[in-house]
KEKE-3310 file (N, C-alpha, C; in steps of 0.2 Angstrom, whole numbers, plus 5000, padded with zeros to 4 digits):
npx = (5260:5262:5262:5265:5276:5280:5270:5262:5270:5270:5268:5275:5291:5300:5311:5315:5324:5338:5348:5348:5358:5355:5360:5378:5382:5369:5358:5344:5338:5330:5317:5301:5299:5306:5325:5331:5348:5358:5375:5394:5402:5411:5402:5386:5369:5355:5338:5325:5326:5320:5312:5314:5319:5324:5331:5345:5350:5349:5359:5368:5369:5373:5383:5393:5394:5397:5409:5408:5404:5387:5381:5369:5351:5336:5319:5304:5291:5284:5280:5283:5289:5298:5303:5311:5324:5335:5344:5352:5359:5365:5373:5383:5390:5397:5404:5414:5420:5415:5404:5390:5375:5365:5348:5334:5317:5301:5291:5279:5283:5287:5276:5270:5275:5274:5260:5261:5267:5259:5245:5251:5247:5236:5241:5248:5238:5233:5240:5243:5232:5231:5243:5243:5251:5257:5264:5278:5283:5284:5285:5280:5283:5284:5293:5312:5315:5323:5322:5322:5334:5332:5322:5309:5295:5289:5298:5314:5332:5345:5364:5374:5390:5392:5380:5364:5350:5335:5320:5304:5286:5271:5255:5248:5247:5250:5251:5264:5274:5286:5294:5308:5319:5333:5340:5350:5352:5342:5332:5317:5315:5304:5296:5280:5271:5270:5265:5267:5255:5237:5234:5235:5225:5213:5214:5205:5207:5215:5220:5214:5216:5224:5217:5213:5226:5235:5236:5240:5252:5258:5258:5265:5277:5278:5279:5293:5297:5305:5318:5322:5310:5310:5303:5292:5287:5288:5294:5308:5306:5309:5315:5310:5297:5290:5290:5282:5269:5268:5266:5256:5244:5244:5239:5226:5220:5216:5212:5198:5192:5190:5183:5173:5166:5164:5156:5143:5140:5138:5127:5117:5117:5117:5130:5130:5122:5132:5143:5138:5134:5145:5156:5168:5184:5189:5189:5203:5211:5210:5217:5231:5243:5252:5242:5233:5224:5231:5236:5229:5212:5198:5187:5191:5194:5185:5177:5188:5188:5174:5175:5183:5175:5162:5159:5155:5140:5130:5118:5109:5094:5090:5105:5109:5107:5111:5105:5109:5118:5115:5101:5096:5098:5092:5077:5074:5076:5067:5055:5060:5064:5078:5083:5080:5086:5099:5099:5096:5109:5119:5113:5115:5128:5134:5132:5138:5138:5144:5145:5131:5130:5138:5133:5121:5124:5130:5119:5114:5124:5127:5115:5117:5128:5138:5134:5140:5138:5133:5146:5154:5150:5149:5163:5169:5162:5169:5182:5182:5177:5190:5200:5196:5199:5207:5214:5227:5227:5213:5211:5219:5210:5198:5204:5210:5197:5191:5199:5199:5185:5186:5196:5188:5179:5188:5189:5186:5169:5164:5159)
npy = (4992:4973:4962:4948:4949:4934:4930:4936:4935:4943:4955:4959:4955:4941:4943:4957:4970:4965:4964:4961:4954:4956:4955:4955:4971:4977:4976:4977:4983:4975:4984:4989:4999:4995:4998:5001:4998:5003:5000:4998:5005:5014:5023:5025:5023:5026:5022:5026:5030:5024:5023:5035:5026:5015:5019:5019:5008:5003:5011:5004:4990:4991:4994:4984:4978:4987:5000:5011:5028:5034:5045:5048:5050:5044:5049:5039:5045:5055:5049:5043:5031:5030:5041:5047:5045:5052:5055:5048:5044:5056:5058:5047:5049:5058:5056:5048:5056:5059:5067:5073:5066:5069:5075:5070:5070:5069:5083:5086:5082:5089:5097:5088:5086:5101:5098:5090:5094:5103:5096:5091:5085:5077:5069:5061:5054:5047:5039:5031:5024:5017:5009:5004:5007:5012:5027:5037:5053:5066:5054:5052:5066:5078:5089:5090:5082:5079:5089:5087:5090:5092:5093:5086:5084:5078:5067:5062:5059:5053:5049:5037:5035:5036:5028:5027:5032:5033:5043:5041:5051:5045:5042:5035:5026:5039:5056:5060:5050:5041:5032:5019:5016:5006:5005:4997:4987:4981:4984:4988:4998:5000:5007:5011:5008:4994:4985:4971:4965:4967:4984:4997:5008:5020:5020:5021:5036:5043:5055:5058:5044:5036:5025:5022:5028:5021:5009:5011:5014:5005:4995:5003:4998:4987:4985:4987:4976:4973:4963:4962:4967:4978:4982:4993:4987:4970:4955:4952:4953:4940:4937:4940:4936:4932:4946:4953:4945:4950:4963:4966:4958:4964:4978:4972:4970:4982:4987:4983:4983:4997:5000:4992:5000:5012:5008:5006:5016:5024:5018:5023:5017:5022:5028:5022:5010:5002:5001:4992:4981:4974:4971:4959:4953:4943:4923:4922:4933:4934:4924:4924:4926:4939:4949:4946:4953:4958:4973:4985:4981:4974:4983:4995:5001:5001:5012:5022:5023:5029:5040:5047:5050:5053:5062:5065:5063:5049:5044:5042:5051:5055:5056:5068:5079:5075:5068:5069:5057:5052:5056:5050:5037:5038:5038:5026:5020:5021:5015:5004:4992:4993:4982:4974:4976:4975:4962:4955:4960:4952:4939:4940:4941:4931:4919:4923:4933:4947:4960:4965:4963:4973:4985:4986:4984:4998:5004:5007:5011:5025:5030:5029:5031:5030:5018:5003:4990:4990:4997:4986:4975:4980:4984:4969:4966:4973:4970:4956:4957:4960:4949:4942:4948:4951:4961:4971:4985:4988:4979:4984:4996:4992:4986:4995:5005:4997:4997:5010:5009:5003:5008:5019:5018:5015:5029:5042:5047:5043:5051)
npz = (5110:5103:5117:5115:5104:5095:5091:5081:5067:5057:5057:5069:5069:5072:5071:5075:5082:5077:5064:5047:5035:5018:5006:5002:5004:5005:5019:5032:5046:5060:5067:5077:5068:5052:5046:5033:5024:5009:5006:5004:4996:4999:5004:5014:5014:5022:5024:5032:5050:5061:5077:5091:5102:5095:5084:5089:5093:5079:5072:5081:5075:5064:5061:5065:5054:5043:5042:5036:5031:5036:5023:5017:5022:5021:5024:5022:5027:5036:5051:5069:5072:5061:5059:5068:5075:5070:5079:5084:5072:5068:5081:5081:5068:5073:5082:5075:5068:5053:5042:5043:5039:5024:5024:5016:5010:5006:5001:5010:5022:5031:5033:5039:5052:5059:5061:5071:5081:5083:5090:5099:5114:5107:5099:5108:5114:5107:5102:5111:5114:5103:5102:5116:5124:5140:5139:5138:5142:5128:5119:5107:5104:5092:5096:5095:5085:5070:5056:5039:5027:5015:5001:4990:4975:4964:4959:4962:4961:4966:4970:4974:4977:4962:4958:4955:4963:4966:4971:4973:4974:4983:4987:5002:5015:5021:5015:5012:5008:5003:4991:4988:4974:4969:4954:4951:4959:4959:4969:4981:4993:5004:5015:5024:5016:5010:5024:5027:5031:5030:5022:5032:5030:5033:5047:5063:5072:5065:5054:5035:5024:5010:4998:4984:4978:4987:4979:4967:4970:4972:4961:4952:4958:4956:4943:4942:4944:4954:4965:4978:4992:5001:5018:5029:5038:5046:5037:5024:5004:4995:4978:4962:4959:4972:4977:4967:4969:4983:4980:4971:4974:4986:4981:4974:4983:4989:4980:4977:4989:4989:4975:4977:4988:4982:4970:4979:4983:4972:4967:4976:4989:5008:5019:5030:5027:5021:5028:5037:5030:5029:5020:5013:5009:4993:4996:4990:4992:5005:5012:5010:5020:5020:5020:5029:5042:5052:5057:5049:5044:5035:5039:5041:5032:5022:5029:5028:5012:5013:5019:5014:5001:5005:5014:5030:5037:5041:5034:5042:5048:5059:5064:5059:5066:5081:5095:5112:5119:5132:5133:5124:5129:5142:5139:5129:5144:5149:5142:5141:5154:5164:5170:5160:5148:5153:5155:5143:5137:5145:5141:5125:5127:5132:5123:5114:5103:5104:5098:5096:5112:5118:5112:5119:5131:5132:5129:5144:5152:5147:5151:5163:5171:5181:5187:5196:5192:5180:5174:5174:5168:5155:5153:5153:5142:5133:5133:5131:5120:5114:5116:5104:5094:5079:5073:5079:5082:5082:5093:5104:5105:5110:5122:5129:5131:5138:5150:5156:5157:5169:5178:5181:5191:5204:5204:5218:5218:5206:5190)
capx = (5264:5258:5265:5267:5276:5280:5262:5260:5274:5268:5270:5280:5296:5302:5319:5315:5332:5342:5352:5347:5360:5352:5364:5382:5380:5362:5354:5341:5338:5321:5315:5295:5298:5312:5329:5335:5355:5363:5382:5399:5406:5414:5397:5381:5360:5349:5331:5322:5330:5315:5312:5319:5321:5327:5338:5352:5349:5350:5367:5376:5368:5375:5390:5394:5395:5403:5412:5407:5399:5382:5380:5363:5346:5329:5312:5301:5287:5285:5277:5287:5292:5300:5310:5312:5327:5340:5347:5357:5364:5370:5379:5388:5395:5399:5409:5417:5422:5410:5401:5381:5373:5361:5340:5328:5309:5295:5291:5274:5286:5289:5270:5266:5280:5272:5254:5262:5269:5253:5243:5254:5240:5230:5245:5251:5232:5228:5246:5243:5227:5233:5248:5243:5256:5259:5270:5283:5282:5286:5288:5278:5283:5288:5300:5318:5316:5327:5319:5324:5339:5333:5315:5305:5290:5286:5304:5318:5335:5350:5367:5378:5396:5389:5372:5357:5343:5327:5315:5296:5281:5266:5250:5244:5244:5250:5250:5274:5277:5291:5297:5315:5320:5338:5339:5356:5353:5333:5329:5312:5314:5294:5294:5275:5268:5269:5268:5265:5249:5232:5236:5232:5220:5204:5213:5201:5208:5222:5218:5212:5221:5223:5216:5217:5232:5241:5235:5242:5259:5261:5257:5272:5282:5278:5281:5298:5302:5313:5321:5322:5306:5310:5295:5293:5286:5288:5301:5310:5302:5317:5313:5304:5290:5287:5290:5276:5263:5266:5264:5249:5241:5241:5236:5224:5215:5213:5207:5193:5186:5188:5179:5165:5163:5161:5148:5137:5140:5135:5120:5113:5118:5120:5135:5128:5122:5138:5145:5132:5133:5151:5161:5177:5188:5187:5192:5209:5215:5207:5219:5236:5246:5254:5235:5229:5218:5235:5237:5222:5205:5192:5181:5191:5196:5179:5176:5192:5183:5168:5175:5185:5171:5155:5157:5152:5136:5130:5112:5101:5092:5092:5112:5111:5107:5108:5102:5116:5118:5113:5096:5092:5096:5084:5071:5077:5077:5060:5054:5061:5068:5085:5085:5077:5091:5105:5097:5099:5116:5121:5113:5119:5138:5134:5131:5145:5135:5148:5144:5127:5128:5140:5127:5113:5126:5133:5114:5111:5130:5125:5110:5118:5138:5139:5133:5146:5136:5135:5153:5159:5147:5153:5171:5169:5160:5173:5189:5182:5179:5197:5202:5194:5200:5215:5217:5228:5224:5207:5211:5221:5207:5193:5206:5210:5190:5190:5202:5195:5180:5187:5200:5182:5176:5192:5190:5180:5164:5165:5152)
capy = (4986:4968:4958:4941:4949:4932:4926:4940:4938:4945:4964:4961:4953:4939:4945:4963:4971:4960:4968:4956:4955:4954:4950:4960:4976:4977:4975:4979:4982:4973:4984:4989:5001:4994:5002:4999:5000:5002:5001:4994:5009:5021:5028:5021:5028:5024:5023:5030:5030:5021:5027:5038:5020:5011:5022:5018:5000:5001:5011:5000:4984:4992:4997:4977:4977:4992:5009:5017:5035:5037:5050:5049:5047:5047:5048:5035:5048:5058:5044:5044:5025:5029:5047:5051:5039:5050:5059:5042:5041:5059:5057:5042:5054:5065:5048:5044:5063:5058:5074:5073:5064:5074:5069:5070:5069:5073:5091:5086:5080:5095:5099:5084:5089:5106:5097:5084:5099:5107:5095:5087:5081:5072:5062:5055:5051:5042:5033:5028:5018:5013:5004:5000:5007:5019:5030:5039:5061:5065:5048:5053:5074:5082:5092:5087:5079:5082:5090:5086:5096:5093:5091:5084:5084:5071:5062:5066:5055:5056:5045:5036:5034:5032:5022:5030:5030:5036:5045:5041:5051:5040:5042:5028:5027:5046:5058:5062:5045:5042:5022:5022:5012:5008:5000:4993:4981:4981:4981:4994:4999:5005:5012:5009:5006:4988:4984:4964:4965:4971:4990:5001:5014:5020:5021:5026:5041:5047:5058:5054:5039:5033:5018:5021:5030:5015:5003:5014:5017:4997:4994:5004:4996:4981:4986:4988:4969:4972:4956:4960:4971:4979:4986:4996:4983:4963:4953:4955:4948:4941:4935:4944:4932:4936:4953:4956:4944:4954:4970:4967:4955:4969:4982:4971:4969:4989:4990:4979:4986:5004:4999:4990:5004:5016:5007:5005:5025:5026:5015:5026:5017:5028:5025:5016:5004:4999:4998:4988:4976:4970:4971:4958:4951:4938:4920:4920:4937:4934:4918:4928:4928:4944:4951:4945:4959:4962:4979:4987:4977:4976:4989:5001:5003:5003:5018:5025:5028:5033:5047:5052:5052:5056:5066:5062:5059:5042:5044:5042:5056:5056:5058:5074:5083:5070:5068:5066:5048:5051:5056:5044:5030:5037:5039:5020:5015:5023:5010:4996:4993:4994:4974:4970:4979:4971:4953:4954:4961:4945:4933:4940:4939:4924:4916:4926:4940:4952:4966:4967:4963:4980:4992:4985:4988:5005:5012:5008:5015:5031:5032:5029:5030:5031:5011:5000:4983:4992:4998:4979:4971:4985:4982:4962:4963:4975:4965:4949:4958:4963:4944:4937:4953:4950:4969:4976:4993:4987:4976:4989:5000:4990:4983:5003:5007:4991:4996:5016:5010:5000:5014:5026:5013:5017:5035:5044:5051:5044:5052)
capz = (5107:5107:5123:5111:5097:5091:5090:5074:5063:5048:5059:5074:5067:5076:5071:5080:5087:5074:5058:5041:5028:5013:5001:5001:5003:5009:5025:5035:5053:5060:5071:5076:5059:5048:5043:5027:5020:5006:5008:5000:4988:5003:5006:5014:5013:5027:5024:5038:5055:5067:5081:5095:5106:5091:5082:5093:5089:5073:5072:5083:5072:5055:5065:5066:5046:5040:5045:5029:5033:5032:5019:5015:5025:5017:5028:5020:5027:5044:5055:5073:5073:5055:5055:5075:5076:5067:5080:5086:5069:5069:5086:5078:5061:5074:5085:5070:5063:5045:5041:5045:5033:5021:5024:5010:5012:5002:5004:5014:5029:5034:5036:5045:5060:5060:5064:5074:5086:5085:5092:5103:5115:5106:5096:5113:5118:5101:5099:5118:5113:5096:5101:5119:5130:5143:5133:5142:5142:5122:5115:5102:5104:5086:5098:5095:5078:5065:5049:5030:5023:5007:4998:4984:4976:4963:4961:4963:4957:4970:4968:4979:4972:4956:4959:4956:4969:4963:4979:4971:4979:4985:4993:5005:5023:5023:5009:5009:5007:4997:4991:4986:4970:4967:4949:4948:4963:4960:4976:4982:4999:5001:5019:5027:5009:5012:5032:5028:5033:5026:5024:5038:5029:5039:5054:5067:5076:5062:5048:5029:5020:5002:4996:4979:4978:4989:4973:4962:4969:4973:4954:4950:4960:4954:4935:4939:4945:4961:4966:4985:4994:5010:5020:5033:5043:5044:5036:5018:5003:4991:4972:4958:4959:4978:4976:4963:4971:4987:4979:4964:4978:4991:4977:4972:4988:4992:4973:4978:4994:4986:4971:4980:4992:4976:4967:4981:4983:4965:4968:4979:4997:5013:5021:5037:5025:5016:5035:5039:5024:5032:5014:5014:5003:4992:5000:4987:4993:5013:5013:5011:5025:5019:5021:5038:5046:5059:5056:5047:5043:5028:5038:5042:5024:5018:5033:5025:5007:5012:5023:5007:4995:5004:5021:5040:5038:5040:5031:5045:5049:5068:5066:5057:5073:5085:5101:5115:5121:5137:5134:5120:5133:5146:5134:5131:5148:5151:5138:5144:5161:5165:5172:5154:5145:5155:5153:5135:5135:5147:5136:5120:5127:5135:5115:5108:5099:5107:5095:5100:5117:5117:5109:5122:5136:5133:5132:5151:5154:5146:5157:5170:5171:5187:5191:5196:5187:5173:5170:5174:5161:5149:5155:5153:5136:5129:5136:5127:5110:5113:5114:5099:5089:5075:5071:5086:5082:5086:5099:5107:5107:5116:5130:5131:5134:5145:5157:5157:5163:5176:5182:5183:5199:5208:5207:5221:5214:5198:5186)
cpx = (5260:5264:5268:5271:5276:5275:5259:5267:5276:5270:5274:5284:5301:5310:5320:5322:5338:5341:5351:5352:5358:5355:5372:5381:5374:5361:5347:5337:5330:5320:5305:5295:5306:5315:5333:5343:5354:5371:5387:5404:5411:5408:5390:5374:5358:5342:5326:5326:5329:5314:5317:5323:5325:5332:5344:5354:5352:5356:5371:5374:5373:5383:5395:5395:5399:5403:5409:5402:5392:5379:5373:5357:5340:5323:5307:5291:5289:5283:5286:5292:5299:5306:5312:5318:5334:5345:5354:5362:5369:5375:5385:5393:5400:5406:5416:5422:5420:5406:5393:5381:5367:5353:5336:5323:5306:5294:5284:5276:5285:5282:5268:5269:5275:5266:5254:5262:5262:5248:5245:5253:5238:5233:5246:5245:5229:5234:5245:5239:5230:5237:5249:5246:5257:5264:5274:5283:5288:5289:5287:5277:5286:5293:5305:5320:5319:5324:5324:5327:5336:5324:5314:5301:5288:5292:5311:5325:5341:5356:5368:5382:5396:5384:5370:5354:5339:5322:5308:5291:5276:5262:5249:5245:5246:5251:5259:5275:5281:5294:5304:5318:5329:5341:5345:5357:5345:5330:5325:5313:5307:5291:5285:5267:5266:5272:5265:5260:5242:5233:5231:5229:5214:5206:5210:5200:5214:5218:5217:5217:5221:5221:5218:5224:5237:5240:5239:5249:5263:5263:5263:5277:5283:5281:5288:5303:5306:5313:5319:5315:5307:5306:5296:5293:5285:5295:5303:5308:5310:5311:5308:5297:5285:5286:5282:5270:5262:5261:5259:5243:5237:5238:5228:5217:5213:5208:5200:5188:5184:5183:5172:5163:5158:5155:5144:5136:5135:5129:5115:5113:5120:5128:5136:5126:5126:5141:5142:5132:5141:5155:5170:5180:5187:5190:5198:5213:5214:5215:5227:5237:5248:5247:5231:5228:5224:5237:5230:5217:5202:5188:5184:5195:5190:5176:5181:5190:5181:5170:5180:5182:5164:5154:5157:5146:5132:5124:5107:5101:5092:5100:5115:5113:5107:5107:5107:5114:5114:5104:5092:5095:5093:5078:5070:5073:5069:5054:5054:5066:5075:5089:5085:5086:5098:5105:5100:5105:5121:5118:5116:5127:5139:5134:5134:5145:5138:5147:5138:5125:5131:5136:5120:5117:5127:5126:5112:5117:5128:5120:5111:5124:5141:5137:5136:5144:5135:5139:5156:5157:5151:5160:5170:5167:5165:5181:5188:5182:5186:5202:5202:5196:5207:5217:5220:5228:5219:5207:5213:5215:5201:5198:5207:5203:5189:5193:5201:5190:5182:5191:5194:5179:5181:5193:5185:5175:5164:5159:5149)
cpy = (4977:4965:4952:4943:4942:4926:4930:4941:4941:4954:4964:4955:4948:4940:4952:4961:4969:4964:4961:4956:4952:4950:4956:4966:4979:4975:4979:4977:4981:4977:4985:4993:4998:5000:4998:5002:4999:5003:4998:4997:5014:5023:5023:5025:5023:5028:5021:5027:5025:5026:5030:5031:5017:5013:5021:5010:5000:5004:5007:4992:4985:4993:4990:4975:4979:4998:5014:5022:5033:5043:5051:5047:5050:5044:5046:5041:5050:5055:5044:5040:5025:5036:5049:5048:5043:5054:5053:5043:5048:5061:5052:5044:5057:5060:5050:5049:5062:5065:5070:5072:5071:5070:5073:5068:5071:5080:5091:5084:5083:5098:5096:5084:5094:5104:5094:5090:5102:5105:5087:5081:5074:5066:5060:5053:5046:5036:5030:5022:5016:5009:5000:4999:5013:5025:5036:5047:5062:5059:5051:5060:5073:5085:5087:5082:5081:5083:5090:5093:5096:5091:5092:5084:5077:5067:5065:5060:5058:5049:5044:5032:5031:5029:5026:5027:5035:5035:5046:5043:5046:5044:5036:5030:5035:5049:5060:5057:5045:5034:5025:5016:5012:5003:4997:4986:4978:4979:4989:4993:5005:5008:5006:5008:4998:4987:4974:4962:4970:4978:4995:5008:5014:5021:5024:5033:5045:5052:5055:5050:5038:5028:5017:5022:5023:5010:5005:5013:5010:4994:4996:5003:4991:4982:4989:4982:4970:4964:4957:4968:4973:4983:4991:4994:4975:4962:4955:4952:4947:4936:4938:4941:4934:4942:4955:4951:4949:4960:4969:4962:4961:4975:4980:4969:4978:4990:4986:4981:4994:5004:4999:4996:5010:5015:5007:5014:5026:5025:5018:5025:5020:5024:5020:5011:5000:4996:4994:4980:4972:4967:4965:4956:4944:4931:4922:4925:4937:4930:4921:4928:4935:4950:4950:4952:4962:4970:4982:4981:4980:4985:4996:5004:5004:5011:5025:5030:5032:5038:5050:5054:5053:5060:5063:5061:5053:5040:5043:5048:5059:5057:5063:5080:5080:5070:5067:5059:5048:5052:5052:5039:5032:5036:5029:5016:5018:5021:5005:4994:4992:4987:4970:4971:4975:4963:4954:4956:4956:4940:4934:4939:4932:4916:4919:4931:4945:4960:4969:4965:4971:4986:4990:4989:4994:5010:5013:5011:5022:5034:5032:5024:5028:5022:5005:4993:4984:4993:4992:4976:4976:4983:4973:4960:4967:4970:4957:4950:4958:4956:4942:4944:4952:4957:4971:4981:4992:4985:4981:4993:4998:4988:4988:5005:5001:4993:5004:5015:5007:5005:5020:5021:5015:5024:5038:5048:5050:5047:5045)
cpz = (5109:5111:5120:5104:5091:5090:5083:5070:5060:5051:5065:5073:5072:5076:5075:5086:5083:5067:5053:5035:5023:5006:5003:4999:5005:5013:5029:5041:5055:5068:5072:5067:5057:5047:5039:5026:5016:5007:5003:4994:4992:5005:5008:5015:5017:5023:5030:5042:5060:5070:5087:5100:5099:5084:5084:5091:5084:5069:5074:5080:5066:5058:5066:5060:5042:5044:5041:5033:5032:5029:5018:5019:5021:5021:5022:5021:5036:5051:5062:5074:5067:5055:5062:5080:5075:5072:5084:5081:5066:5076:5082:5073:5070:5079:5082:5066:5055:5047:5043:5040:5032:5022:5019:5014:5007:5005:5010:5022:5032:5039:5043:5051:5061:5065:5070:5082:5087:5086:5096:5108:5114:5103:5102:5114:5112:5100:5107:5117:5109:5101:5109:5124:5134:5142:5138:5139:5134:5117:5106:5099:5097:5090:5097:5088:5075:5058:5043:5028:5016:5006:4991:4981:4972:4962:4960:4962:4962:4969:4974:4977:4965:4954:4958:4961:4966:4972:4973:4976:4978:4990:4997:5013:5025:5015:5007:5009:5002:4998:4986:4980:4969:4961:4949:4954:4962:4966:4979:4990:4998:5008:5022:5017:5009:5020:5033:5032:5028:5028:5031:5036:5032:5046:5060:5070:5071:5055:5040:5026:5015:5001:4990:4975:4982:4985:4971:4963:4971:4967:4952:4954:4959:4946:4935:4943:4948:4962:4974:4988:5001:5013:5024:5039:5042:5040:5028:5012:4997:4985:4969:4960:4967:4977:4975:4966:4978:4985:4975:4968:4984:4985:4975:4977:4991:4985:4975:4980:4992:4979:4973:4984:4987:4973:4971:4981:4976:4965:4972:4987:5001:5016:5026:5033:5021:5023:5035:5036:5024:5024:5016:5007:5000:4995:4996:4990:5002:5014:5012:5015:5023:5020:5024:5040:5052:5062:5055:5046:5039:5032:5041:5036:5021:5023:5028:5017:5007:5015:5016:5000:4997:5011:5027:5041:5038:5036:5034:5047:5055:5069:5060:5062:5078:5089:5106:5120:5127:5137:5128:5125:5139:5143:5133:5136:5151:5149:5141:5150:5160:5167:5164:5149:5147:5153:5145:5135:5136:5141:5128:5121:5129:5128:5113:5104:5103:5106:5099:5107:5121:5115:5116:5130:5138:5132:5139:5155:5151:5150:5160:5172:5177:5191:5188:5189:5180:5171:5170:5167:5157:5147:5150:5146:5132:5127:5133:5120:5108:5111:5109:5091:5085:5076:5077:5087:5086:5092:5105:5110:5113:5122:5132:5136:5142:5152:5160:5161:5170:5180:5184:5190:5204:5210:5210:5216:5207:5197:5186)
residu = (MET:ALA:THR:ASN:PRO:SER:ALA:GLN:PRO:ASP:VAL:PHE:ASP:PRO:MET:MET:GLY:GLN:LEU:GLU:VAL:ILE:GLU:PRO:GLY:LEU:ALA:MET:PHE:HIS:GLY:PHE:ALA:ASN:VAL:ALA:PHE:ALA:TYR:GLY:ARG:GLY:GLU:MET:ILE:ALA:ILE:ASP:THR:SER:SER:ARG:GLN:MET:GLY:GLU:LEU:ALA:VAL:ALA:ALA:ILE:ARG:LYS:VAL:THR:ASP:GLU:PRO:VAL:THR:LEU:ILE:VAL:TYR:THR:HIS:GLY:HIS:ALA:ASP:HIS:ALA:PHE:GLY:THR:ALA:ALA:PHE:HIS:GLN:ASP:ALA:ALA:LEU:ARG:GLY:TYR:PRO:ARG:ALA:ARG:ILE:TRP:ALA:HIS:GLU:GLU:VAL:ALA:ARG:ARG:PHE:ARG:ARG:TYR:ALA:ARG:THR:GLU:GLY:TRP:GLN:ALA:HIS:ILE:ASN:ARG:LEU:GLN:PHE:GLY:ILE:ALA:THR:PRO:PRO:GLY:LEU:PHE:SER:ALA:ALA:GLY:HIS:VAL:GLU:PRO:ASP:LEU:THR:TYR:ARG:GLY:MET:GLN:VAL:LEU:GLU:LEU:VAL:GLY:GLU:ALA:ILE:GLU:LEU:GLN:HIS:ALA:MET:GLY:GLU:THR:ASP:ASP:ALA:THR:TRP:VAL:TRP:MET:PRO:LEU:ARG:ARG:VAL:ALA:MET:VAL:GLY:ASP:LEU:ILE:MET:SER:SER:LEU:PRO:ASN:THR:GLY:ASN:PRO:ASN:LYS:VAL:GLN:ARG:TYR:THR:LEU:GLU:TRP:ALA:GLU:ALA:LEU:GLU:ARG:ILE:ALA:ALA:ARG:ARG:PRO:ARG:TYR:LEU:LEU:PRO:GLY:HIS:GLY:PRO:ALA:TYR:ARG:SER:GLU:GLU:ARG:CYS:GLU:GLU:VAL:LEU:ARG:GLN:THR:ALA:ARG:ALA:LEU:ARG:PHE:ILE:HIS:ASP:GLU:VAL:VAL:ARG:ARG:LEU:ASN:ASP:GLY:GLN:TRP:PRO:VAL:GLU:ILE:VAL:GLU:ASP:ASP:ILE:GLN:LEU:PRO:PRO:GLU:LEU:ALA:SER:LYS:PRO:PHE:LEU:ALA:PRO:ILE:TYR:GLY:CYS:THR:ALA:PHE:ILE:VAL:ARG:ASP:VAL:ILE:ARG:ARG:TYR:ALA:GLY:TRP:TRP:SER:GLY:GLN:PRO:SER:GLN:LEU:PHE:PRO:VAL:SER:ARG:ARG:ASP:HIS:ALA:ARG:ASP:LEU:LEU:ALA:VAL:CYS:ARG:ARG:GLU:VAL:LEU:LEU:ASP:ARG:ALA:ARG:SER:LEU:LYS:ASN:SER:GLY:GLU:LEU:LYS:ARG:ALA:LEU:ALA:MET:ALA:GLU:LEU:VAL:ILE:ASP:ALA:GLU:PRO:GLY:ASP:GLU:GLU:VAL:VAL:ARG:LEU:ASN:ALA:GLU:ILE:VAL:GLN:ALA:ILE:ALA:LEU:SER:GLU:PRO:SER:PHE:ILE:ALA:ARG:ASN:LEU:PHE:THR:GLY:ALA:GLY:GLN:LYS:LEU:LEU:GLN:GLY:LEU:THR:LYS:PRO:ASN:ALA:PRO)
# end
């Protein structure tokens, strides 16, 4: 996670760890992942439970406002930062002598939990990289999570002391997403369908995400004309006009990138050509604070759409059955001396052409992975890229790559 939360208020909320009462009977706990509460009639519903670390804080915060029992919990999806804090809610119920809350979720959430258990080591590894943290054992493990008691498929209507609560399925960051609509209060609690950043579709190390369906879900929510929009990350949005702007402009951004990629595919462009064209949002969308590339970024969304429709081959003949990176690099070094490539990499780095510099420097490290001078140059370049990268996912991946390079120098007989 970022070391300076206040520098990125759209994702890392300055209110993190605090409860915000939106109006009487409606509140949101600001965690890395938020928890929304509706209460005031003798019972309470919690939308998500945050992470294992934040769940206890969320419970403690809401207990300063109300003693009503949490009778319903809804998982907006099965990510660890949204659905793994449930134990704290059950412990609170036990201490107070309340019945344990019933947990609702989309039917695909259980399948996600099983996949996490099957790939626990991989999940821990990629989350360490994405969030830039040394994760304690089990932080992202599915072991010990609480399964939903009840599931639904397309739509489900619940009741909170006579007040209707709609659970609506959506596909976006995940295929198991739920957004919650309370028509009496006109509040939409939407999980990661809104994260106060350009959406995180096309995450480099995660499974397929759903750019077009994400846009469609946001448009359906906007059609309800909510007065309040409570997202999975970032601040609450108030007023019908503001909620509609955030929902429809985010949908518009996703549709723009999706449609542009599909148009180019239909025109016969290969994926590698589309990626290299560096598609960007129109200025009127790019300037929106809630579409800043803090979490997701345009390049990731482009690749998500390509992966959805076009398979894994870039279109370059050499990449259908690619030669090993080491053989390719050694062939280049046989033609261009090592010093020539390194000088070019340094020149590009000094002129600010960091991506081109990294491409040059990586060729040499692929051929000579144990060369300390080459390792240090690669580390310097990826660290410089990290400092200039607005997407915290990309920034953390570059930072982690630089740290791994330097750590390799401290190991005896580094390969």
